[in-house]
mmCIF file of the N, C-alpha and C atoms, coordinates in Angstrom:
data_MODEL
# 
_entry.id   MODEL 
# 
loop_
_atom_site.group_PDB 
_atom_site.id 
_atom_site.type_symbol 
_atom_site.label_atom_id 
_atom_site.label_alt_id 
_atom_site.label_comp_id 
_atom_site.label_asym_id 
_atom_site.label_entity_id 
_atom_site.label_seq_id 
_atom_site.pdbx_PDB_ins_code 
_atom_site.Cartn_x 
_atom_site.Cartn_y 
_atom_site.Cartn_z 
_atom_site.occupancy 
_atom_site.B_iso_or_equiv 
_atom_site.pdbx_formal_charge 
_atom_site.auth_seq_id 
_atom_site.auth_comp_id 
_atom_site.auth_asym_id 
_atom_site.auth_atom_id 
_atom_site.pdbx_PDB_model_num 
ATOM 1   N N  . MET A 1 1  ? 110.303 77.879  106.975 1.00 0.00 ? 1  MET A N  1 
ATOM 2   C CA . MET A 1 1  ? 111.102 78.875  106.383 1.00 0.00 ? 1  MET A CA 1 
ATOM 3   C C  . MET A 1 1  ? 110.453 80.052  107.723 1.00 0.00 ? 1  MET A C  1 
ATOM 4   N N  . ALA A 1 2  ? 111.325 80.919  107.965 1.00 0.00 ? 2  ALA A N  1 
ATOM 5   C CA . ALA A 1 2  ? 110.789 81.928  108.776 1.00 0.00 ? 2  ALA A CA 1 
ATOM 6   C C  . ALA A 1 2  ? 110.239 82.906  107.844 1.00 0.00 ? 2  ALA A C  1 
ATOM 7   N N  . THR A 1 3  ? 108.906 83.834  109.236 1.00 0.00 ? 3  THR A N  1 
ATOM 8   C CA . THR A 1 3  ? 108.359 84.751  108.301 1.00 0.00 ? 3  THR A CA 1 
ATOM 9   C C  . THR A 1 3  ? 109.027 86.015  109.207 1.00 0.00 ? 3  THR A C  1 
ATOM 10  N N  . ILE A 1 4  ? 108.640 87.009  108.273 1.00 0.00 ? 4  ILE A N  1 
ATOM 11  C CA . ILE A 1 4  ? 109.023 88.451  108.902 1.00 0.00 ? 4  ILE A CA 1 
ATOM 12  C C  . ILE A 1 4  ? 107.701 88.892  108.957 1.00 0.00 ? 4  ILE A C  1 
ATOM 13  N N  . LYS A 1 5  ? 107.432 90.238  109.807 1.00 0.00 ? 5  LYS A N  1 
ATOM 14  C CA . LYS A 1 5  ? 106.293 91.012  109.939 1.00 0.00 ? 5  LYS A CA 1 
ATOM 15  C C  . LYS A 1 5  ? 106.835 92.312  109.402 1.00 0.00 ? 5  LYS A C  1 
ATOM 16  N N  . VAL A 1 6  ? 106.143 93.103  108.511 1.00 0.00 ? 6  VAL A N  1 
ATOM 17  C CA . VAL A 1 6  ? 106.522 94.320  107.727 1.00 0.00 ? 6  VAL A CA 1 
ATOM 18  C C  . VAL A 1 6  ? 105.351 95.478  108.098 1.00 0.00 ? 6  VAL A C  1 
ATOM 19  N N  . LYS A 1 7  ? 105.774 96.435  108.410 1.00 0.00 ? 7  LYS A N  1 
ATOM 20  C CA . LYS A 1 7  ? 104.751 97.413  109.010 1.00 0.00 ? 7  LYS A CA 1 
ATOM 21  C C  . LYS A 1 7  ? 105.346 98.809  108.481 1.00 0.00 ? 7  LYS A C  1 
ATOM 22  N N  . GLN A 1 8  ? 104.503 99.262  107.938 1.00 0.00 ? 8  GLN A N  1 
ATOM 23  C CA . GLN A 1 8  ? 104.644 100.635 107.258 1.00 0.00 ? 8  GLN A CA 1 
ATOM 24  C C  . GLN A 1 8  ? 104.631 101.577 108.252 1.00 0.00 ? 8  GLN A C  1 
ATOM 25  N N  . VAL A 1 9  ? 105.679 102.506 108.474 1.00 0.00 ? 9  VAL A N  1 
ATOM 26  C CA . VAL A 1 9  ? 105.943 103.614 109.139 1.00 0.00 ? 9  VAL A CA 1 
ATOM 27  C C  . VAL A 1 9  ? 105.942 105.089 108.609 1.00 0.00 ? 9  VAL A C  1 
ATOM 28  N N  . ARG A 1 10 ? 106.194 104.934 107.092 1.00 0.00 ? 10 ARG A N  1 
ATOM 29  C CA . ARG A 1 10 ? 106.507 106.234 106.642 1.00 0.00 ? 10 ARG A CA 1 
ATOM 30  C C  . ARG A 1 10 ? 105.448 106.575 105.512 1.00 0.00 ? 10 ARG A C  1 
ATOM 31  N N  . SER A 1 11 ? 104.838 107.709 105.016 1.00 0.00 ? 11 SER A N  1 
ATOM 32  C CA . SER A 1 11 ? 103.977 107.620 104.168 1.00 0.00 ? 11 SER A CA 1 
ATOM 33  C C  . SER A 1 11 ? 104.457 107.538 102.728 1.00 0.00 ? 11 SER A C  1 
ATOM 34  N N  . ALA A 1 12 ? 103.836 106.851 102.139 1.00 0.00 ? 12 ALA A N  1 
ATOM 35  C CA . ALA A 1 12 ? 104.285 106.932 100.732 1.00 0.00 ? 12 ALA A CA 1 
ATOM 36  C C  . ALA A 1 12 ? 104.304 108.060 99.484  1.00 0.00 ? 12 ALA A C  1 
ATOM 37  N N  . ILE A 1 13 ? 103.774 109.046 100.389 1.00 0.00 ? 13 ILE A N  1 
ATOM 38  C CA . ILE A 1 13 ? 103.119 110.378 99.151  1.00 0.00 ? 13 ILE A CA 1 
ATOM 39  C C  . ILE A 1 13 ? 104.801 110.863 99.190  1.00 0.00 ? 13 ILE A C  1 
ATOM 40  N N  . GLY A 1 14 ? 104.793 111.202 97.806  1.00 0.00 ? 14 GLY A N  1 
ATOM 41  C CA . GLY A 1 14 ? 105.804 112.042 97.466  1.00 0.00 ? 14 GLY A CA 1 
ATOM 42  C C  . GLY A 1 14 ? 107.015 111.226 96.629  1.00 0.00 ? 14 GLY A C  1 
ATOM 43  N N  . ARG A 1 15 ? 106.716 109.728 96.750  1.00 0.00 ? 15 ARG A N  1 
ATOM 44  C CA . ARG A 1 15 ? 107.414 108.905 96.659  1.00 0.00 ? 15 ARG A CA 1 
ATOM 45  C C  . ARG A 1 15 ? 107.768 108.232 94.827  1.00 0.00 ? 15 ARG A C  1 
ATOM 46  N N  . THR A 1 16 ? 108.450 107.822 94.504  1.00 0.00 ? 16 THR A N  1 
ATOM 47  C CA . THR A 1 16 ? 108.408 107.445 93.295  1.00 0.00 ? 16 THR A CA 1 
ATOM 48  C C  . THR A 1 16 ? 107.205 106.236 92.955  1.00 0.00 ? 16 THR A C  1 
ATOM 49  N N  . LYS A 1 17 ? 107.046 105.980 91.766  1.00 0.00 ? 17 LYS A N  1 
ATOM 50  C CA . LYS A 1 17 ? 105.777 105.387 91.366  1.00 0.00 ? 17 LYS A CA 1 
ATOM 51  C C  . LYS A 1 17 ? 106.523 103.774 91.498  1.00 0.00 ? 17 LYS A C  1 
ATOM 52  N N  . THR A 1 18 ? 107.655 103.487 91.503  1.00 0.00 ? 18 THR A N  1 
ATOM 53  C CA . THR A 1 18 ? 108.037 101.826 91.601  1.00 0.00 ? 18 THR A CA 1 
ATOM 54  C C  . THR A 1 18 ? 108.232 101.644 93.136  1.00 0.00 ? 18 THR A C  1 
ATOM 55  N N  . GLN A 1 19 ? 108.546 102.619 94.326  1.00 0.00 ? 19 GLN A N  1 
ATOM 56  C CA . GLN A 1 19 ? 108.031 102.244 95.564  1.00 0.00 ? 19 GLN A CA 1 
ATOM 57  C C  . GLN A 1 19 ? 107.118 102.176 96.152  1.00 0.00 ? 19 GLN A C  1 
ATOM 58  N N  . LYS A 1 20 ? 105.732 102.979 95.664  1.00 0.00 ? 20 LYS A N  1 
ATOM 59  C CA . LYS A 1 20 ? 104.698 102.904 95.806  1.00 0.00 ? 20 LYS A CA 1 
ATOM 60  C C  . LYS A 1 20 ? 104.139 101.690 95.205  1.00 0.00 ? 20 LYS A C  1 
ATOM 61  N N  . LYS A 1 21 ? 104.566 100.741 93.993  1.00 0.00 ? 21 LYS A N  1 
ATOM 62  C CA . LYS A 1 21 ? 104.012 100.025 93.881  1.00 0.00 ? 21 LYS A CA 1 
ATOM 63  C C  . LYS A 1 21 ? 104.599 98.774  94.708  1.00 0.00 ? 21 LYS A C  1 
ATOM 64  N N  . THR A 1 22 ? 105.730 98.722  94.989  1.00 0.00 ? 22 THR A N  1 
ATOM 65  C CA . THR A 1 22 ? 106.236 97.996  95.925  1.00 0.00 ? 22 THR A CA 1 
ATOM 66  C C  . THR A 1 22 ? 105.727 98.093  97.149  1.00 0.00 ? 22 THR A C  1 
ATOM 67  N N  . LEU A 1 23 ? 105.099 98.884  97.926  1.00 0.00 ? 23 LEU A N  1 
ATOM 68  C CA . LEU A 1 23 ? 104.681 99.053  98.988  1.00 0.00 ? 23 LEU A CA 1 
ATOM 69  C C  . LEU A 1 23 ? 103.076 98.000  98.879  1.00 0.00 ? 23 LEU A C  1 
ATOM 70  N N  . GLU A 1 24 ? 102.573 98.571  97.574  1.00 0.00 ? 24 GLU A N  1 
ATOM 71  C CA . GLU A 1 24 ? 101.447 97.679  97.102  1.00 0.00 ? 24 GLU A CA 1 
ATOM 72  C C  . GLU A 1 24 ? 101.445 96.419  96.843  1.00 0.00 ? 24 GLU A C  1 
ATOM 73  N N  . ALA A 1 25 ? 102.699 95.721  96.295  1.00 0.00 ? 25 ALA A N  1 
ATOM 74  C CA . ALA A 1 25 ? 102.951 94.696  96.328  1.00 0.00 ? 25 ALA A CA 1 
ATOM 75  C C  . ALA A 1 25 ? 103.089 93.597  97.500  1.00 0.00 ? 25 ALA A C  1 
ATOM 76  N N  . LEU A 1 26 ? 103.749 94.255  98.473  1.00 0.00 ? 26 LEU A N  1 
ATOM 77  C CA . LEU A 1 26 ? 103.569 94.080  99.882  1.00 0.00 ? 26 LEU A CA 1 
ATOM 78  C C  . LEU A 1 26 ? 102.580 93.808  100.706 1.00 0.00 ? 26 LEU A C  1 
ATOM 79  N N  . GLY A 1 27 ? 101.699 94.001  100.012 1.00 0.00 ? 27 GLY A N  1 
ATOM 80  C CA . GLY A 1 27 ? 99.966  94.248  100.910 1.00 0.00 ? 27 GLY A CA 1 
ATOM 81  C C  . GLY A 1 27 ? 99.807  95.170  101.996 1.00 0.00 ? 27 GLY A C  1 
ATOM 82  N N  . LEU A 1 28 ? 101.101 96.506  101.462 1.00 0.00 ? 28 LEU A N  1 
ATOM 83  C CA . LEU A 1 28 ? 100.756 97.372  102.649 1.00 0.00 ? 28 LEU A CA 1 
ATOM 84  C C  . LEU A 1 28 ? 100.015 98.823  101.897 1.00 0.00 ? 28 LEU A C  1 
ATOM 85  N N  . LYS A 1 29 ? 98.958  99.224  102.542 1.00 0.00 ? 29 LYS A N  1 
ATOM 86  C CA . LYS A 1 29 ? 97.912  99.841  101.933 1.00 0.00 ? 29 LYS A CA 1 
ATOM 87  C C  . LYS A 1 29 ? 97.782  101.193 102.736 1.00 0.00 ? 29 LYS A C  1 
ATOM 88  N N  . LYS A 1 30 ? 98.063  101.305 104.144 1.00 0.00 ? 30 LYS A N  1 
ATOM 89  C CA . LYS A 1 30 ? 97.672  102.363 104.942 1.00 0.00 ? 30 LYS A CA 1 
ATOM 90  C C  . LYS A 1 30 ? 99.213  102.631 105.830 1.00 0.00 ? 30 LYS A C  1 
ATOM 91  N N  . LEU A 1 31 ? 99.216  103.611 106.272 1.00 0.00 ? 31 LEU A N  1 
ATOM 92  C CA . LEU A 1 31 ? 100.125 103.625 107.534 1.00 0.00 ? 31 LEU A CA 1 
ATOM 93  C C  . LEU A 1 31 ? 99.903  102.841 108.706 1.00 0.00 ? 31 LEU A C  1 
ATOM 94  N N  . HIS A 1 32 ? 100.901 102.105 109.427 1.00 0.00 ? 32 HIS A N  1 
ATOM 95  C CA . HIS A 1 32 ? 100.905 101.608 110.567 1.00 0.00 ? 32 HIS A CA 1 
ATOM 96  C C  . HIS A 1 32 ? 99.959  100.105 110.124 1.00 0.00 ? 32 HIS A C  1 
ATOM 97  N N  . GLN A 1 33 ? 99.969  99.930  109.109 1.00 0.00 ? 33 GLN A N  1 
ATOM 98  C CA . GLN A 1 33 ? 99.478  98.443  108.741 1.00 0.00 ? 33 GLN A CA 1 
ATOM 99  C C  . GLN A 1 33 ? 100.266 97.371  108.838 1.00 0.00 ? 33 GLN A C  1 
ATOM 100 N N  . VAL A 1 34 ? 100.383 96.451  109.202 1.00 0.00 ? 34 VAL A N  1 
ATOM 101 C CA . VAL A 1 34 ? 101.371 95.187  109.516 1.00 0.00 ? 34 VAL A CA 1 
ATOM 102 C C  . VAL A 1 34 ? 101.035 93.601  108.741 1.00 0.00 ? 34 VAL A C  1 
ATOM 103 N N  . VAL A 1 35 ? 101.906 93.370  107.789 1.00 0.00 ? 35 VAL A N  1 
ATOM 104 C CA . VAL A 1 35 ? 101.552 92.225  107.431 1.00 0.00 ? 35 VAL A CA 1 
ATOM 105 C C  . VAL A 1 35 ? 102.752 90.742  107.491 1.00 0.00 ? 35 VAL A C  1 
ATOM 106 N N  . GLU A 1 36 ? 102.293 89.415  107.326 1.00 0.00 ? 36 GLU A N  1 
ATOM 107 C CA . GLU A 1 36 ? 102.882 88.866  107.661 1.00 0.00 ? 36 GLU A CA 1 
ATOM 108 C C  . GLU A 1 36 ? 103.540 87.899  106.100 1.00 0.00 ? 36 GLU A C  1 
ATOM 109 N N  . HIS A 1 37 ? 104.707 87.861  105.986 1.00 0.00 ? 37 HIS A N  1 
ATOM 110 C CA . HIS A 1 37 ? 105.321 87.189  104.733 1.00 0.00 ? 37 HIS A CA 1 
ATOM 111 C C  . HIS A 1 37 ? 106.186 86.192  104.951 1.00 0.00 ? 37 HIS A C  1 
ATOM 112 N N  . GLU A 1 38 ? 106.595 85.485  104.030 1.00 0.00 ? 38 GLU A N  1 
ATOM 113 C CA . GLU A 1 38 ? 107.443 84.109  104.337 1.00 0.00 ? 38 GLU A CA 1 
ATOM 114 C C  . GLU A 1 38 ? 109.280 85.102  103.976 1.00 0.00 ? 38 GLU A C  1 
ATOM 115 N N  . ALA A 1 39 ? 110.043 84.616  104.443 1.00 0.00 ? 39 ALA A N  1 
ATOM 116 C CA . ALA A 1 39 ? 111.668 85.129  104.388 1.00 0.00 ? 39 ALA A CA 1 
ATOM 117 C C  . ALA A 1 39 ? 112.075 85.113  103.234 1.00 0.00 ? 39 ALA A C  1 
ATOM 118 N N  . THR A 1 40 ? 111.156 85.101  101.995 1.00 0.00 ? 40 THR A N  1 
ATOM 119 C CA . THR A 1 40 ? 111.841 84.440  100.482 1.00 0.00 ? 40 THR A CA 1 
ATOM 120 C C  . THR A 1 40 ? 113.192 85.651  100.011 1.00 0.00 ? 40 THR A C  1 
ATOM 121 N N  . PRO A 1 41 ? 113.707 84.968  99.453  1.00 0.00 ? 41 PRO A N  1 
ATOM 122 C CA . PRO A 1 41 ? 114.527 86.218  98.327  1.00 0.00 ? 41 PRO A CA 1 
ATOM 123 C C  . PRO A 1 41 ? 114.028 87.326  97.676  1.00 0.00 ? 41 PRO A C  1 
ATOM 124 N N  . ALA A 1 42 ? 112.898 86.878  97.052  1.00 0.00 ? 42 ALA A N  1 
ATOM 125 C CA . ALA A 1 42 ? 112.092 88.106  96.458  1.00 0.00 ? 42 ALA A CA 1 
ATOM 126 C C  . ALA A 1 42 ? 111.317 89.080  97.584  1.00 0.00 ? 42 ALA A C  1 
ATOM 127 N N  . VAL A 1 43 ? 111.068 88.482  98.497  1.00 0.00 ? 43 VAL A N  1 
ATOM 128 C CA . VAL A 1 43 ? 110.281 89.504  99.574  1.00 0.00 ? 43 VAL A CA 1 
ATOM 129 C C  . VAL A 1 43 ? 111.122 90.602  100.522 1.00 0.00 ? 43 VAL A C  1 
ATOM 130 N N  . LEU A 1 44 ? 112.297 89.702  100.401 1.00 0.00 ? 44 LEU A N  1 
ATOM 131 C CA . LEU A 1 44 ? 113.517 90.597  101.162 1.00 0.00 ? 44 LEU A CA 1 
ATOM 132 C C  . LEU A 1 44 ? 114.075 91.433  100.249 1.00 0.00 ? 44 LEU A C  1 
ATOM 133 N N  . GLY A 1 45 ? 114.132 91.409  99.073  1.00 0.00 ? 45 GLY A N  1 
ATOM 134 C CA . GLY A 1 45 ? 114.451 92.220  98.066  1.00 0.00 ? 45 GLY A CA 1 
ATOM 135 C C  . GLY A 1 45 ? 113.418 93.406  97.959  1.00 0.00 ? 45 GLY A C  1 
ATOM 136 N N  . MET A 1 46 ? 112.334 92.963  98.254  1.00 0.00 ? 46 MET A N  1 
ATOM 137 C CA . MET A 1 46 ? 111.384 94.442  98.113  1.00 0.00 ? 46 MET A CA 1 
ATOM 138 C C  . MET A 1 46 ? 111.239 95.001  99.511  1.00 0.00 ? 46 MET A C  1 
ATOM 139 N N  . VAL A 1 47 ? 111.727 94.290  100.187 1.00 0.00 ? 47 VAL A N  1 
ATOM 140 C CA . VAL A 1 47 ? 111.521 94.974  101.532 1.00 0.00 ? 47 VAL A CA 1 
ATOM 141 C C  . VAL A 1 47 ? 112.596 95.957  101.708 1.00 0.00 ? 47 VAL A C  1 
ATOM 142 N N  . ALA A 1 48 ? 113.887 95.722  101.103 1.00 0.00 ? 48 ALA A N  1 
ATOM 143 C CA . ALA A 1 48 ? 115.197 96.440  100.850 1.00 0.00 ? 48 ALA A CA 1 
ATOM 144 C C  . ALA A 1 48 ? 115.333 97.515  100.253 1.00 0.00 ? 48 ALA A C  1 
ATOM 145 N N  . ALA A 1 49 ? 114.139 97.517  99.424  1.00 0.00 ? 49 ALA A N  1 
ATOM 146 C CA . ALA A 1 49 ? 114.300 98.630  97.995  1.00 0.00 ? 49 ALA A CA 1 
ATOM 147 C C  . ALA A 1 49 ? 113.102 99.543  99.098  1.00 0.00 ? 49 ALA A C  1 
ATOM 148 N N  . VAL A 1 50 ? 112.145 99.384  99.880  1.00 0.00 ? 50 VAL A N  1 
ATOM 149 C CA . VAL A 1 50 ? 111.459 100.485 100.780 1.00 0.00 ? 50 VAL A CA 1 
ATOM 150 C C  . VAL A 1 50 ? 112.111 100.322 102.157 1.00 0.00 ? 50 VAL A C  1 
ATOM 151 N N  . ARG A 1 51 ? 112.983 100.058 102.413 1.00 0.00 ? 51 ARG A N  1 
ATOM 152 C CA . ARG A 1 51 ? 113.598 99.703  103.908 1.00 0.00 ? 51 ARG A CA 1 
ATOM 153 C C  . ARG A 1 51 ? 113.262 101.150 104.706 1.00 0.00 ? 51 ARG A C  1 
ATOM 154 N N  . HIS A 1 52 ? 113.465 102.448 104.037 1.00 0.00 ? 52 HIS A N  1 
ATOM 155 C CA . HIS A 1 52 ? 113.494 103.874 104.688 1.00 0.00 ? 52 HIS A CA 1 
ATOM 156 C C  . HIS A 1 52 ? 111.495 103.974 105.003 1.00 0.00 ? 52 HIS A C  1 
ATOM 157 N N  . LEU A 1 53 ? 110.875 103.189 104.465 1.00 0.00 ? 53 LEU A N  1 
ATOM 158 C CA . LEU A 1 53 ? 109.235 103.264 104.782 1.00 0.00 ? 53 LEU A CA 1 
ATOM 159 C C  . LEU A 1 53 ? 108.709 102.299 105.651 1.00 0.00 ? 53 LEU A C  1 
ATOM 160 N N  . VAL A 1 54 ? 109.494 101.330 105.633 1.00 0.00 ? 54 VAL A N  1 
ATOM 161 C CA . VAL A 1 54 ? 108.817 100.146 106.859 1.00 0.00 ? 54 VAL A CA 1 
ATOM 162 C C  . VAL A 1 54 ? 109.748 99.837  107.755 1.00 0.00 ? 54 VAL A C  1 
ATOM 163 N N  . GLU A 1 55 ? 109.163 98.979  109.141 1.00 0.00 ? 55 GLU A N  1 
ATOM 164 C CA . GLU A 1 55 ? 110.008 98.278  110.229 1.00 0.00 ? 55 GLU A CA 1 
ATOM 165 C C  . GLU A 1 55 ? 109.666 96.674  109.711 1.00 0.00 ? 55 GLU A C  1 
ATOM 166 N N  . VAL A 1 56 ? 110.455 96.063  109.989 1.00 0.00 ? 56 VAL A N  1 
ATOM 167 C CA . VAL A 1 56 ? 110.997 94.666  109.985 1.00 0.00 ? 56 VAL A CA 1 
ATOM 168 C C  . VAL A 1 56 ? 110.829 93.818  111.154 1.00 0.00 ? 56 VAL A C  1 
ATOM 169 N N  . GLN A 1 57 ? 110.538 93.049  111.481 1.00 0.00 ? 57 GLN A N  1 
ATOM 170 C CA . GLN A 1 57 ? 110.378 92.125  112.485 1.00 0.00 ? 57 GLN A CA 1 
ATOM 171 C C  . GLN A 1 57 ? 110.322 90.668  112.265 1.00 0.00 ? 57 GLN A C  1 
ATOM 172 N N  . GLU A 1 58 ? 111.568 89.951  112.637 1.00 0.00 ? 58 GLU A N  1 
ATOM 173 C CA . GLU A 1 58 ? 111.377 88.676  112.190 1.00 0.00 ? 58 GLU A CA 1 
ATOM 174 C C  . GLU A 1 58 ? 110.808 87.642  113.165 1.00 0.00 ? 58 GLU A C  1 
ATOM 175 N N  . THR A 1 59 ? 109.984 86.716  112.983 1.00 0.00 ? 59 THR A N  1 
ATOM 176 C CA . THR A 1 59 ? 109.730 85.774  113.864 1.00 0.00 ? 59 THR A CA 1 
ATOM 177 C C  . THR A 1 59 ? 109.906 84.518  113.305 1.00 0.00 ? 59 THR A C  1 
ATOM 178 N N  . ASN A 1 60 ? 109.784 83.374  114.423 1.00 0.00 ? 60 ASN A N  1 
ATOM 179 C CA . ASN A 1 60 ? 109.909 82.015  113.622 1.00 0.00 ? 60 ASN A CA 1 
ATOM 180 C C  . ASN A 1 60 ? 108.791 81.447  113.324 1.00 0.00 ? 60 ASN A C  1 
# 
């Protein structure tokens, strides 16, 4: 499967509780932190929920 790199580029301050929990579930705790995940439907759904706070890069 393909992997994706997810980088948090905007702060979670002032966001809803569910958006904060989604960032936490992705493993993002700090600004500009990068994590790698497999591109599963569950992970892609979480990324879509916070797409305004993160940047995504696809890798093979």
